[in-house]
N, C-alpha and C positions, 0 to 999 in steps of 0.2 A: 086855128090857133089864134087865139087874140094877139095884137100886137102893141107899139106904145107900152103906156108901164099899165096896162091891163092885166098881166100875166102874173095867175097865179101857180108858185112853186113848190113843192114840198122835195127838200135835199135830205139827202140820208147820209152821217160823216160818223169818225170816230177820233174827230180832233176835239180835243177834251181844251183844249184853247178857247172854245169858244166861250166858254163858262167866264172867262176872264175880261170884264169889260176892259180893261188895258189892253191887249193881245194884238196882234198883230192881223191875226185869223180873224180876229170880233171884227175890228175892222174893216178891214175889206171884205165880209158877209153883209156887213152894211151897205157899204159902196153896192154889192150885186142887187142887195134889197130894191136900190132905190129903182132899180131898171125892172122891178114888179111892182103891180100892185099889192101882194103880198108876199109874204114868203115864211116857211115854215121849215124848221132843223130839227131833224132828228138829231138825239146823239148818242152814241152807244157810250153805256158806263156803266160801273158796276154802282150797287146801291151804296156803299159809304159815301163815295163823291155826290152819292145827290141829296145826301145826308147834308153834306158840306155847304153845295148848292142852297138847298132849305127852301126850291119851291119847285112846281110842278111846271112851270111856264116861267122863261125869261122873257124881256120883251128887250130886243136888243136895240130896240128904234118903233117907229111908227108903222113899221112893214114890215118889222124883222121879230119870231117870235121862235125860241128855241125851249126846246123838251129834252130832259134827261131822260132817259129809259128806268134810271134805276132799277139796273136789273138786278139778281140772286145771283145769276153767274152767265158768263160769256153762252153757255148755250142757250138761255133764253134770249139775246139781245135780239134774237129774228121776227120771235114772237110776240115781246113788247113793241118794238116799233112798230109792227103790224097793229095791235091795241092803239098808241096813239094815231097813226096814219088814219083808222078810221074813224079815232074823235072828231078828227082837225079836218075830213070830209065830212061828216055828218054833219058839222057846224057851219056848213058853206054850201049855198043853196046853190049855186052855178058847180061846186066842184073843184079838180085841179086842173089846170095844162098841163102840166108838168110833171115827171118826179126826175129828180138827179141826183147820183149816187155818185160819192168821191172814190168808189174802187171796186172792181169786176170782182169781190171776192164776198166777205160777209155781208158787207152794207148792199153790194152787188145784189147780192141771193135776198135781202131785205127787200131791195126797188122792186126786184121782178117781181116778188109773189104781190106786192100792193099793186102793179105798174097790171098783174093779169086781175086781180079780184075786181079792180074797180077801172077798167078801161082806160085807162089812165096811159099814154108814152111817154117809152123808158128812154133815159139819155143815159150816158154810162160816161164819166171821165176815170181816163188813164194816168195816172202819174208814176207807176211803176213801169221800166223793161223788162216785165214775169214772163218773157218768151224767151229771155237771156240765160243759157244753163247754169252761170251760177246763183241765178235769184231759184232755182230749182235745188241746185245741190243746198242751199240756205240752211235750209229745212224739212221736215217732214210736215209741219203746217204750208210753208211754202209749195211744195209737190202737191198738196188737196187743193192748195188757193189754184194754180193754173188748173188744175182740172176743171176748176167750179169758174174759171174767167171762161173758158171753153165752151163751155154747159152756157154762158146768160151771156155774153157777150152776141151773141145773135140774137136774144129775144129783145134785143135795143132797137130804138127808131132809127138813133145816130148815137155816133162815139164823138166825143172830144179828149188830143190825147198834148202831150205837152211837148212832144219832140217827133220830129219828121224819122229819125230812129224805131220809134217806138210804131208808127203810122207803118213805117216800110216793114218791119217784123207781122203785122197784123196782114197787111197787102198777102205777105211773103204766106199767108197762112191760109190765103180766099178768102178773104172780109171784102169786100166792095169799097173801093177806097174814094168813091164818090160821099160816101157816108160816115166819112170820117173826119174833123175838124183838127186842123194840128192848131194849136193855141196855146201857147208858153204859160210858164206863170209871170205876170208883170213883173216888172222889175222897172225901178224910176233909174235911172241911169243915168240922166242931166242932175238929178239932184244928188245922186253921188259923186258925181266931178264936181261938185260946186262946194258940198260941203267940205269945210274946211278941218284942218288934223289938231285934233286936241290932244294925244299919245301919240309919243313917235316912241317906236317900239325901239329904234336904235340909242336914245337918252334912256329908256326903260333899264333896257340890259344892254350897256355900254360893252360888256365885254365880248361881246359878238361884232365879229367886221360884214357878217352874211348871215341874214336871218329868211328864215323858211317858215312861213304861217299854212298851217291846218287849221280850219274851222269847220266843225262837224260835229252830230251826233253822234255818240259812241257807241254804235252798234257791230255786231262782226263784217257785216257787209261791206262797210266804210273803210276794213282791212285796214287801221292805222298801224297796227303790227308793223306791215311791208316796211313804212317808213320809218320808223326805228330802227328794225335791221338794217338797213341802206344807211343808217345816221354813223352808225356805230362804225361800219367799215371803212367811210369817207372822213370820219376822223382823224384816222392816222396818217393823212396826208393835211387835212384840213382842219386842225383842231380849235379854230375859234370861230364854227358855223355853230349856231344854233337854230332849234325848232320848236318852236313855238305850238301848242295843241290847245286850241279853244273850243269848248264843246262841253256836252255831259251825256251820261249813258252807262247801261247795265256793262261796260268794256272799263269803262274808268281804272277799275280797279287791276287788270288787270295788265292796263296798258303803263299802269304806274308803279306794279311788281316790277314790271320787264327793266322800266330804264333802272329801277335800282339794280336787279340783277347784273344788268350789262355795263354796273359804273357809269351811266350817262345823267345825271341828277345834273351835274352841271351847264351841259348841253343843251338836254331836254325838258322845257318847260310845259307841264300842264295847269292850264287855265279855264276857270268856269265861263258861260258865257257871260260877255259883257253890252253896253249898250252905246259901248261907239270902236264898233266891229271894222268900220268903216274908215278909221285912221288908221288902223292897223291893215290891213288892206295896201293903204297908201303910203303904209312907212315901212313894211317887209321888202326886201330883193326877191322873194317869189312866194309865189301862193302852189301850195302843191293839193292835188287831191289823188287817194289812190285807189277809190271805191271800186269794188268788183262788176257793180253795176248801179245805173243811174238812167232816172228816168227824163233827164231834165240835165240839172247839174244848175242849179241859182247859184252859188260861192263860183262859181268861175265868172259870170256873168257879172257880178258883183267884185269881184277880184280886176277885171278887167277895166270895169269902168271907171276901174281906181287908178289904173294905170301901172300894174303889177304886171310883172313875167309873172307865165302861169307854168306849171307842168303838170299834167294828167294822163292818168289808166285813158283806156280807148272806152270810152262810154259817155252816157249821155250825150251831149252838144259840141265835144271837145275837138270833134274832127273842123267844127262848122267854125270855129274860129284858130285853130290854134294852128301854127305849122307841124309838121311831121316828127320836126326834129322834139316838138314841146311834148308826144303824146309818147307811151310806151303800152305793153302790153299787157292786160291784166294780170298781176301776184307775178310779174316777174321781175324781180328782186335785181338781176344783172342789169338788166337794162334802166330801169330807176336809177341806178345808180349810175351809171352813164350821166342819162340827162342830166340829174342835179350837179353831176361834176362842171356839163357841158355850160350849163348854169353861172356857176361860180367861176368860172373863167370869161362869160359876158358871150358865149356864142350861141345864145339863143333869141330867137324874133320874141317882139310881145306881141299879143293878139291881137288876131284882124281888126281891122275897122269897122264896126257895125253900126247900126242903126236901127231902132225900136220904136214901136208906138208911143204915142201919148197915152196919158191915162183914158182922157176921152175914148182914144180911138178904139183902146181896147177893149174899155168897157162896153162898147159900141156893138163891137165882135163877138164879144162874149150873148149880148142881148141877140144877136141874129142869131147866134147859133143854137139856143133856146129854143127861137121861132121857126127855125127849119125845121128842128127835131120834130116838133107839132104838127109837121105836112105831111112826115112818112108813117109809113104804116110796115109794122113788123115782115109781110110776107114780100116788103120792097129790098130786104137783106138777101144776100147771095149767103149760102155757106159759107160754115167756117168750120174747119178741121182739126 
């Protein structure tokens, strides 16, 4: 495999944020593309979204090219991705050096098929703790995805995971640790530390003397409902606490209905995403994460860098940066309630000190992982059960 910036990469993703030139994921993919000679990114999407995009290919930079599948249905994502990949490979006399996929599920299946057909090494990225039992409980689709992952991962030349927790779960299932690279999602902690406060939550909501912040997608696995339940009980003794929930998603109406049903509208406030979440981290008294599973937990890192105290369920990287008194068992409302009360009393510790890579170091590791992946054959891997 070529080194330096001579690598040609094909990536397969489900992140429609790549179509937005101002999105964070678009900016990130351009940075990754600068590590290559060319990067071609196929994005699973339905036809109506493709119509909105209006073109078959987007040039995100001189090196990064994004292709919507414009599929008629989700069932045709894989076949449409293969058609696009065939066209991309045909236009390059020297072919591609590596296929990288954003998960071991649907895009992983597409990557495997393309890898096998065109004899290109496969690099799988895993952002989700899919071997966590709560992942499988989430839906029938998740059960199917676990089976897909168990079939597809052994076909890869190497794997990138975002936390030691995911690596350990794979190793426990018999996957060779040597082929697993732990490379977390980059968070510019220095930038967060140095950012000025533009919005002070205590000035915005002066009725609260203790403010708890949550920032998350509104989906079932984030289990925000347990926080609302806990606040309802805590308010009996601490009537001036406020819970600010920032985000968006399919569960938003359910949260709003629950807040209304419990008579919590004066203490629980749901806000949409904003561009200054760092100010929220810096002026909240506590950041709360209640997920049933997390591969990493980026918001924990952001909150820690902003100097906010944190309580988290036992997921992702929580145990790496938090004291045991700041961690509760998944779905244990009683324990969560006790932890929050301790935080109100000032009895929990701040997050542990941690040192993160610079952006340059991170991108260098990312590039080296790609290059390493191209040097291994499928048969080098141990079995995965």
